[in-house]
KOLGU-4560 file (N, C-alpha, C; in nm, 3 decimals, padded with zeros to 5 digits):
<recs>
<n_xx: 00.099 n_yy: -00.130 n_zz: 00.012 ca_xx: 00.031 ca_yy: -00.011 ca_zz: 00.021 c_xx: 00.099 c_yy: 00.150 c_zz: -00.007 mol: A seq: 1 type: MET>
<n_xx: 00.035 n_yy: 00.228 n_zz: -00.073 ca_xx: 00.120 ca_yy: 00.325 ca_zz: -00.111 c_xx: 00.094 c_yy: 00.456 c_zz: 00.058 mol: A seq: 2 type: THR>
<n_xx: 00.169 n_yy: 00.506 n_zz: 00.116 ca_xx: 00.125 ca_yy: 00.631 ca_zz: 00.150 c_xx: 00.094 c_yy: 00.700 c_zz: 00.110 mol: A seq: 3 type: GLU>
<n_xx: -00.047 n_yy: 00.780 n_zz: 00.175 ca_xx: -00.093 ca_yy: 00.896 ca_zz: 00.169 c_xx: -00.098 c_yy: 01.029 c_zz: 00.250 mol: A seq: 4 type: HIS>
<n_xx: -00.092 n_yy: 01.148 n_zz: 00.160 ca_xx: -00.108 ca_yy: 01.244 ca_zz: 00.248 c_xx: -00.295 c_yy: 01.254 c_zz: 00.301 mol: A seq: 5 type: GLU>
<n_xx: -00.270 n_yy: 01.347 n_zz: 00.426 ca_xx: -00.436 ca_yy: 01.355 ca_zz: 00.434 c_xx: -00.514 c_yy: 01.424 c_zz: 00.344 mol: A seq: 6 type: ASP>
<n_xx: -00.418 n_yy: 01.513 n_zz: 00.284 ca_xx: -00.510 ca_yy: 01.607 ca_zz: 00.192 c_xx: -00.409 c_yy: 01.616 c_zz: 00.075 mol: A seq: 7 type: TYR>
<n_xx: -00.512 n_yy: 01.711 n_zz: -00.009 ca_xx: -00.435 ca_yy: 01.741 ca_zz: -00.149 c_xx: -00.528 c_yy: 01.772 c_zz: -00.231 mol: A seq: 8 type: CYS>
<n_xx: -00.515 n_yy: 01.895 n_zz: -00.286 ca_xx: -00.539 ca_yy: 01.968 ca_zz: -00.369 c_xx: -00.543 c_yy: 01.979 c_zz: -00.528 mol: A seq: 9 type: VAL>
<n_xx: -00.660 n_yy: 01.988 n_zz: -00.619 ca_xx: -00.649 ca_yy: 01.961 ca_zz: -00.731 c_xx: -00.743 c_yy: 02.110 c_zz: -00.803 mol: A seq: 10 type: SER>
<n_xx: -00.709 n_yy: 02.107 n_zz: -00.966 ca_xx: -00.822 ca_yy: 02.202 ca_zz: -01.056 c_xx: -00.887 c_yy: 02.104 c_zz: -01.137 mol: A seq: 11 type: ILE>
<n_xx: -00.986 n_yy: 02.132 n_zz: -01.124 ca_xx: -01.061 ca_yy: 02.050 ca_zz: -01.288 c_xx: -01.174 c_yy: 02.126 c_zz: -01.334 mol: A seq: 12 type: ARG>
<n_xx: -01.187 n_yy: 02.061 n_zz: -01.444 ca_xx: -01.307 ca_yy: 02.157 ca_zz: -01.559 c_xx: -01.456 c_yy: 02.160 c_zz: -01.483 mol: A seq: 13 type: LYS>
<n_xx: -01.538 n_yy: 02.271 n_zz: -01.478 ca_xx: -01.692 ca_yy: 02.263 ca_zz: -01.446 c_xx: -01.759 c_yy: 02.257 c_zz: -01.579 mol: A seq: 14 type: SER>
<n_xx: -01.834 n_yy: 02.171 n_zz: -01.555 ca_xx: -01.913 ca_yy: 02.156 ca_zz: -01.702 c_xx: -02.112 c_yy: 02.188 c_zz: -01.667 mol: A seq: 15 type: TYR>
<n_xx: -02.158 n_yy: 02.235 n_zz: -01.728 ca_xx: -02.322 ca_yy: 02.241 ca_zz: -01.701 c_xx: -02.366 c_yy: 02.113 c_zz: -01.778 mol: A seq: 16 type: ARG>
<n_xx: -02.494 n_yy: 02.044 n_zz: -01.705 ca_xx: -02.560 ca_yy: 01.924 ca_zz: -01.758 c_xx: -02.656 c_yy: 02.042 c_zz: -01.805 mol: A seq: 17 type: ALA>
<n_xx: -02.722 n_yy: 01.925 n_zz: -01.921 ca_xx: -02.683 ca_yy: 01.763 ca_zz: -01.960 c_xx: -02.596 c_yy: 01.776 c_zz: -02.088 mol: A seq: 18 type: PRO>
<n_xx: -02.566 n_yy: 01.918 n_zz: -02.120 ca_xx: -02.483 ca_yy: 01.917 ca_zz: -02.245 c_xx: -02.358 c_yy: 01.943 c_zz: -02.250 mol: A seq: 19 type: ASP>
<n_xx: -02.276 n_yy: 01.895 n_zz: -02.153 ca_xx: -02.144 ca_yy: 01.909 ca_zz: -02.057 c_xx: -02.085 c_yy: 02.005 c_zz: -02.108 mol: A seq: 20 type: SER>
<n_xx: -02.123 n_yy: 02.159 n_zz: -02.141 ca_xx: -02.083 ca_yy: 02.287 ca_zz: -02.189 c_xx: -01.974 c_yy: 02.325 c_zz: -02.041 mol: A seq: 21 type: THR>
<n_xx: -01.874 n_yy: 02.304 n_zz: -02.100 ca_xx: -01.768 ca_yy: 02.371 ca_zz: -01.990 c_xx: -01.809 c_yy: 02.566 c_zz: -01.952 mol: A seq: 22 type: PRO>
<n_xx: -01.804 n_yy: 02.543 n_zz: -01.804 ca_xx: -01.853 ca_yy: 02.656 ca_zz: -01.808 c_xx: -01.742 c_yy: 02.720 c_zz: -01.650 mol: A seq: 23 type: VAL>
<n_xx: -01.633 n_yy: 02.666 n_zz: -01.664 ca_xx: -01.528 ca_yy: 02.714 ca_zz: -01.540 c_xx: -01.436 c_yy: 02.598 c_zz: -01.519 mol: A seq: 24 type: GLY>
<n_xx: -01.368 n_yy: 02.655 n_zz: -01.417 ca_xx: -01.303 ca_yy: 02.543 ca_zz: -01.334 c_xx: -01.326 c_yy: 02.518 c_zz: -01.156 mol: A seq: 25 type: CYS>
<n_xx: -01.289 n_yy: 02.448 n_zz: -01.114 ca_xx: -01.307 ca_yy: 02.437 ca_zz: -01.000 c_xx: -01.161 c_yy: 02.355 c_zz: -00.899 mol: A seq: 26 type: ALA>
<n_xx: -01.160 n_yy: 02.402 n_zz: -00.788 ca_xx: -01.042 ca_yy: 02.417 ca_zz: -00.741 c_xx: -01.110 c_yy: 02.322 c_zz: -00.597 mol: A seq: 27 type: VAL>
<n_xx: -01.062 n_yy: 02.209 n_zz: -00.576 ca_xx: -01.117 ca_yy: 02.069 ca_zz: -00.491 c_xx: -00.990 c_yy: 02.026 c_zz: -00.418 mol: A seq: 28 type: VAL>
<n_xx: -01.041 n_yy: 02.064 n_zz: -00.273 ca_xx: -00.952 ca_yy: 01.986 ca_zz: -00.156 c_xx: -00.958 c_yy: 01.841 c_zz: -00.160 mol: A seq: 29 type: LEU>
<n_xx: -00.920 n_yy: 01.717 n_zz: -00.152 ca_xx: -00.951 ca_yy: 01.589 ca_zz: -00.150 c_xx: -00.915 c_yy: 01.550 c_zz: 00.006 mol: A seq: 30 type: TRP>
<n_xx: -00.975 n_yy: 01.510 n_zz: 00.064 ca_xx: -00.947 ca_yy: 01.415 ca_zz: 00.182 c_xx: -00.915 c_yy: 01.295 c_zz: 00.163 mol: A seq: 31 type: ALA>
<n_xx: -00.847 n_yy: 01.228 n_zz: 00.203 ca_xx: -00.783 ca_yy: 01.051 ca_zz: 00.197 c_xx: -00.867 c_yy: 00.995 c_zz: 00.303 mol: A seq: 32 type: TRP>
<n_xx: -00.947 n_yy: 00.916 n_zz: 00.271 ca_xx: -01.060 ca_yy: 00.820 ca_zz: 00.371 c_xx: -00.929 c_yy: 00.677 c_zz: 00.351 mol: A seq: 33 type: SER>
<n_xx: -00.865 n_yy: 00.676 n_zz: 00.497 ca_xx: -00.846 ca_yy: 00.516 ca_zz: 00.500 c_xx: -00.922 c_yy: 00.369 c_zz: 00.513 mol: A seq: 34 type: GLY>
<n_xx: -01.048 n_yy: 00.448 n_zz: 00.549 ca_xx: -01.087 ca_yy: 00.329 ca_zz: 00.552 c_xx: -01.166 c_yy: 00.258 c_zz: 00.386 mol: A seq: 35 type: TYR>
<n_xx: -01.199 n_yy: 00.380 n_zz: 00.323 ca_xx: -01.191 ca_yy: 00.322 ca_zz: 00.181 c_xx: -01.073 c_yy: 00.315 c_zz: 00.089 mol: A seq: 36 type: ASP>
<n_xx: -00.985 n_yy: 00.366 n_zz: 00.147 ca_xx: -00.858 ca_yy: 00.369 ca_zz: 00.032 c_xx: -00.892 c_yy: 00.459 c_zz: -00.077 mol: A seq: 37 type: GLU>
<n_xx: -00.925 n_yy: 00.593 n_zz: -00.056 ca_xx: -00.978 ca_yy: 00.657 ca_zz: -00.185 c_xx: -00.961 c_yy: 00.815 c_zz: -00.112 mol: A seq: 38 type: THR>
<n_xx: -00.985 n_yy: 00.852 n_zz: -00.219 ca_xx: -00.993 ca_yy: 01.060 ca_zz: -00.201 c_xx: -01.161 c_yy: 01.046 c_zz: -00.197 mol: A seq: 39 type: TRP>
<n_xx: -01.150 n_yy: 01.146 n_zz: -00.131 ca_xx: -01.315 ca_yy: 01.217 ca_zz: -00.103 c_xx: -01.323 c_yy: 01.364 c_zz: -00.106 mol: A seq: 40 type: TRP>
<n_xx: -01.400 n_yy: 01.405 n_zz: -00.169 ca_xx: -01.421 ca_yy: 01.560 ca_zz: -00.183 c_xx: -01.465 c_yy: 01.621 c_zz: -00.040 mol: A seq: 41 type: TYR>
<n_xx: -01.391 n_yy: 01.720 n_zz: -00.002 ca_xx: -01.348 ca_yy: 01.779 ca_zz: 00.127 c_xx: -01.428 c_yy: 01.921 c_zz: 00.126 mol: A seq: 42 type: ALA>
<n_xx: -01.391 n_yy: 01.948 n_zz: 00.001 ca_xx: -01.427 ca_yy: 02.144 ca_zz: -00.043 c_xx: -01.430 c_yy: 02.151 c_zz: -00.192 mol: A seq: 43 type: ALA>
<n_xx: -01.465 n_yy: 02.258 n_zz: -00.244 ca_xx: -01.486 ca_yy: 02.287 ca_zz: -00.421 c_xx: -01.518 c_yy: 02.400 c_zz: -00.402 mol: A seq: 44 type: ARG>
<n_xx: -01.461 n_yy: 02.480 n_zz: -00.498 ca_xx: -01.532 ca_yy: 02.628 ca_zz: -00.529 c_xx: -01.495 c_yy: 02.611 c_zz: -00.672 mol: A seq: 45 type: ARG>
<n_xx: -01.560 n_yy: 02.693 n_zz: -00.711 ca_xx: -01.629 ca_yy: 02.727 ca_zz: -00.840 c_xx: -01.522 c_yy: 02.854 c_zz: -00.911 mol: A seq: 46 type: GLU>
<n_xx: -01.514 n_yy: 02.862 n_zz: -01.030 ca_xx: -01.438 ca_yy: 03.005 ca_zz: -01.083 c_xx: -01.479 c_yy: 02.970 c_zz: -01.241 mol: A seq: 47 type: TYR>
<n_xx: -01.612 n_yy: 03.076 n_zz: -01.244 ca_xx: -01.689 ca_yy: 03.036 ca_zz: -01.365 c_xx: -01.658 c_yy: 03.179 c_zz: -01.457 mol: A seq: 48 type: LEU>
<n_xx: -01.621 n_yy: 03.116 n_zz: -01.576 ca_xx: -01.594 ca_yy: 03.168 ca_zz: -01.696 c_xx: -01.668 c_yy: 03.303 c_zz: -01.683 mol: A seq: 49 type: PHE>
<n_xx: -01.793 n_yy: 03.328 n_zz: -01.665 ca_xx: -01.881 ca_yy: 03.446 ca_zz: -01.676 c_xx: -01.866 c_yy: 03.515 c_zz: -01.555 mol: A seq: 50 type: ALA>
<n_xx: -01.763 n_yy: 03.504 n_zz: -01.454 ca_xx: -01.738 ca_yy: 03.588 ca_zz: -01.337 c_xx: -01.599 c_yy: 03.678 c_zz: -01.367 mol: A seq: 51 type: ASP>
<n_xx: -01.510 n_yy: 03.612 n_zz: -01.478 ca_xx: -01.398 ca_yy: 03.679 ca_zz: -01.542 c_xx: -01.425 c_yy: 03.712 c_zz: -01.668 mol: A seq: 52 type: TYR>
<n_xx: -01.567 n_yy: 03.794 n_zz: -01.726 ca_xx: -01.544 ca_yy: 03.844 ca_zz: -01.843 c_xx: -01.562 c_yy: 03.723 c_zz: -01.962 mol: A seq: 53 type: ASN>
<n_xx: -01.603 n_yy: 03.648 n_zz: -01.904 ca_xx: -01.510 ca_yy: 03.545 ca_zz: -02.050 c_xx: -01.461 c_yy: 03.453 c_zz: -02.081 mol: A seq: 54 type: GLY>
<n_xx: -01.314 n_yy: 03.493 n_zz: -01.963 ca_xx: -01.176 ca_yy: 03.496 ca_zz: -02.027 c_xx: -01.142 c_yy: 03.342 c_zz: -01.945 mol: A seq: 55 type: SER>
<n_xx: -01.139 n_yy: 03.224 n_zz: -02.006 ca_xx: -01.063 ca_yy: 03.103 ca_zz: -01.957 c_xx: -00.945 c_yy: 03.130 c_zz: -01.873 mol: A seq: 56 type: ARG>
<n_xx: -00.868 n_yy: 03.212 n_zz: -01.917 ca_xx: -00.743 ca_yy: 03.206 ca_zz: -01.898 c_xx: -00.746 c_yy: 03.294 c_zz: -01.724 mol: A seq: 57 type: ARG>
<n_xx: -00.831 n_yy: 03.384 n_zz: -01.714 ca_xx: -00.783 ca_yy: 03.455 ca_zz: -01.618 c_xx: -00.890 c_yy: 03.346 c_zz: -01.508 mol: A seq: 58 type: LYS>
<n_xx: -00.966 n_yy: 03.278 n_zz: -01.526 ca_xx: -01.040 ca_yy: 03.178 ca_zz: -01.402 c_xx: -01.002 c_yy: 03.085 c_zz: -01.402 mol: A seq: 59 type: ALA>
<n_xx: -00.870 n_yy: 03.041 n_zz: -01.486 ca_xx: -00.761 ca_yy: 02.950 ca_zz: -01.428 c_xx: -00.668 c_yy: 02.986 c_zz: -01.354 mol: A seq: 60 type: LEU>
<n_xx: -00.605 n_yy: 03.122 n_zz: -01.411 ca_xx: -00.487 ca_yy: 03.185 ca_zz: -01.310 c_xx: -00.544 c_yy: 03.194 c_zz: -01.177 mol: A seq: 61 type: ARG>
<n_xx: -00.701 n_yy: 03.266 n_zz: -01.173 ca_xx: -00.718 ca_yy: 03.273 ca_zz: -00.998 c_xx: -00.742 c_yy: 03.170 c_zz: -00.896 mol: A seq: 62 type: GLN>
<n_xx: -00.771 n_yy: 03.069 n_zz: -01.023 ca_xx: -00.798 ca_yy: 02.910 ca_zz: -00.942 c_xx: -00.650 c_yy: 02.868 c_zz: -00.921 mol: A seq: 63 type: ALA>
<n_xx: -00.555 n_yy: 02.843 n_zz: -00.982 ca_xx: -00.429 ca_yy: 02.831 ca_zz: -00.953 c_xx: -00.364 c_yy: 02.893 c_zz: -00.851 mol: A seq: 64 type: ARG>
<n_xx: -00.380 n_yy: 03.010 n_zz: -00.832 ca_xx: -00.363 ca_yy: 03.088 ca_zz: -00.714 c_xx: -00.420 c_yy: 03.086 c_zz: -00.585 mol: A seq: 65 type: ARG>
<n_xx: -00.560 n_yy: 03.044 n_zz: -00.608 ca_xx: -00.584 ca_yy: 02.990 ca_zz: -00.483 c_xx: -00.555 c_yy: 02.867 c_zz: -00.414 mol: A seq: 66 type: ASP>
<n_xx: -00.532 n_yy: 02.770 n_zz: -00.510 ca_xx: -00.503 ca_yy: 02.614 ca_zz: -00.520 c_xx: -00.363 c_yy: 02.615 c_zz: -00.472 mol: A seq: 67 type: ALA>
<n_xx: -00.269 n_yy: 02.731 n_zz: -00.481 ca_xx: -00.139 ca_yy: 02.721 ca_zz: -00.443 c_xx: -00.159 c_yy: 02.744 c_zz: -00.318 mol: A seq: 68 type: ARG>
<n_xx: -00.261 n_yy: 02.858 n_zz: -00.272 ca_xx: -00.271 ca_yy: 02.915 ca_zz: -00.107 c_xx: -00.303 c_yy: 02.812 c_zz: -00.053 mol: A seq: 69 type: LYS>
<n_xx: -00.452 n_yy: 02.744 n_zz: -00.100 ca_xx: -00.496 ca_yy: 02.616 ca_zz: -00.017 c_xx: -00.394 c_yy: 02.522 c_zz: 00.025 mol: A seq: 70 type: LEU>
<n_xx: -00.312 n_yy: 02.469 n_zz: -00.082 ca_xx: -00.208 ca_yy: 02.376 ca_zz: -00.012 c_xx: -00.104 c_yy: 02.405 c_zz: 00.054 mol: A seq: 71 type: ALA>
<n_xx: -00.064 n_yy: 02.575 n_zz: 00.073 ca_xx: -00.006 ca_yy: 02.596 ca_zz: 00.186 c_xx: -00.054 c_yy: 02.580 c_zz: 00.301 mol: A seq: 72 type: GLY>
<n_xx: -00.206 n_yy: 02.618 n_zz: 00.300 ca_xx: -00.272 ca_yy: 02.577 ca_zz: 00.468 c_xx: -00.294 c_yy: 02.468 c_zz: 00.490 mol: A seq: 73 type: ILE>
<n_xx: -00.287 n_yy: 02.376 n_zz: 00.412 ca_xx: -00.320 ca_yy: 02.254 ca_zz: 00.489 c_xx: -00.165 c_yy: 02.139 c_zz: 00.447 mol: A seq: 74 type: PHE>
<n_xx: -00.065 n_yy: 02.241 n_zz: 00.437 ca_xx: 00.069 ca_yy: 02.131 ca_zz: 00.406 c_xx: 00.086 c_yy: 02.028 c_zz: 00.327 mol: A seq: 75 type: ALA>
<n_xx: -00.006 n_yy: 02.039 n_zz: 00.209 ca_xx: -00.063 ca_yy: 01.893 ca_zz: 00.120 c_xx: 00.005 c_yy: 01.940 c_zz: -00.010 mol: A seq: 76 type: CYS>
<n_xx: -00.022 n_yy: 01.849 n_zz: -00.114 ca_xx: 00.028 ca_yy: 01.853 ca_zz: -00.264 c_xx: -00.027 c_yy: 01.932 c_zz: -00.358 mol: A seq: 77 type: THR>
<n_xx: -00.031 n_yy: 01.953 n_zz: -00.416 ca_xx: -00.082 ca_yy: 02.071 ca_zz: -00.522 c_xx: -00.049 c_yy: 02.001 c_zz: -00.672 mol: A seq: 78 type: ASN>
<n_xx: -00.188 n_yy: 01.926 n_zz: -00.700 ca_xx: -00.181 ca_yy: 01.847 ca_zz: -00.817 c_xx: -00.203 c_yy: 01.947 c_zz: -00.958 mol: A seq: 79 type: HIS>
<n_xx: -00.247 n_yy: 02.080 n_zz: -00.931 ca_xx: -00.307 ca_yy: 02.118 ca_zz: -01.025 c_xx: -00.351 c_yy: 02.084 c_zz: -01.116 mol: A seq: 80 type: ASP>
<n_xx: -00.388 n_yy: 02.061 n_zz: -01.250 ca_xx: -00.478 ca_yy: 02.031 ca_zz: -01.334 c_xx: -00.445 c_yy: 01.861 c_zz: -01.365 mol: A seq: 81 type: THR>
<n_xx: -00.340 n_yy: 01.827 n_zz: -01.322 ca_xx: -00.269 ca_yy: 01.695 ca_zz: -01.349 c_xx: -00.303 c_yy: 01.622 c_zz: -01.222 mol: A seq: 82 type: ASN>
<n_xx: -00.428 n_yy: 01.520 n_zz: -01.228 ca_xx: -00.447 ca_yy: 01.394 ca_zz: -01.105 c_xx: -00.400 c_yy: 01.308 c_zz: -01.133 mol: A seq: 83 type: GLU>
<n_xx: -00.304 n_yy: 01.245 n_zz: -01.189 ca_xx: -00.258 ca_yy: 01.142 ca_zz: -01.213 c_xx: -00.149 c_yy: 01.050 c_zz: -01.118 mol: A seq: 84 type: LYS>
<n_xx: -00.118 n_yy: 01.145 n_zz: -01.028 ca_xx: -00.020 ca_yy: 01.128 ca_zz: -00.919 c_xx: -00.069 c_yy: 01.104 c_zz: -00.807 mol: A seq: 85 type: GLY>
<n_xx: -00.212 n_yy: 01.136 n_zz: -00.776 ca_xx: -00.289 ca_yy: 01.113 ca_zz: -00.646 c_xx: -00.361 c_yy: 01.003 c_zz: -00.670 mol: A seq: 86 type: MET>
<n_xx: -00.393 n_yy: 00.938 n_zz: -00.759 ca_xx: -00.468 ca_yy: 00.818 ca_zz: -00.796 c_xx: -00.373 c_yy: 00.716 c_zz: -00.796 mol: A seq: 87 type: TRP>
<n_xx: -00.256 n_yy: 00.699 n_zz: -00.788 ca_xx: -00.150 ca_yy: 00.583 ca_zz: -00.792 c_xx: -00.146 c_yy: 00.548 c_zz: -00.661 mol: A seq: 88 type: GLN>
</recs>
């Protein structure tokens, strides 16, 4: 079994149902469940493109900034937009 931190942070794309239109990105704080041996959502914050005048780049920049701050608060790994490492 691999040792995991208690928490980690990642950034995911947000979609609107039912047509899966991308509407923004979300910073997700994950908590490790030793019982299930998997990651669970602990918190999520949306960064909608509309809040940044339709700019995907500005929304992602703010999400990355807040993800770095959150990772610093919880002293955990920031996976940014690449979650491959956290699922191993």
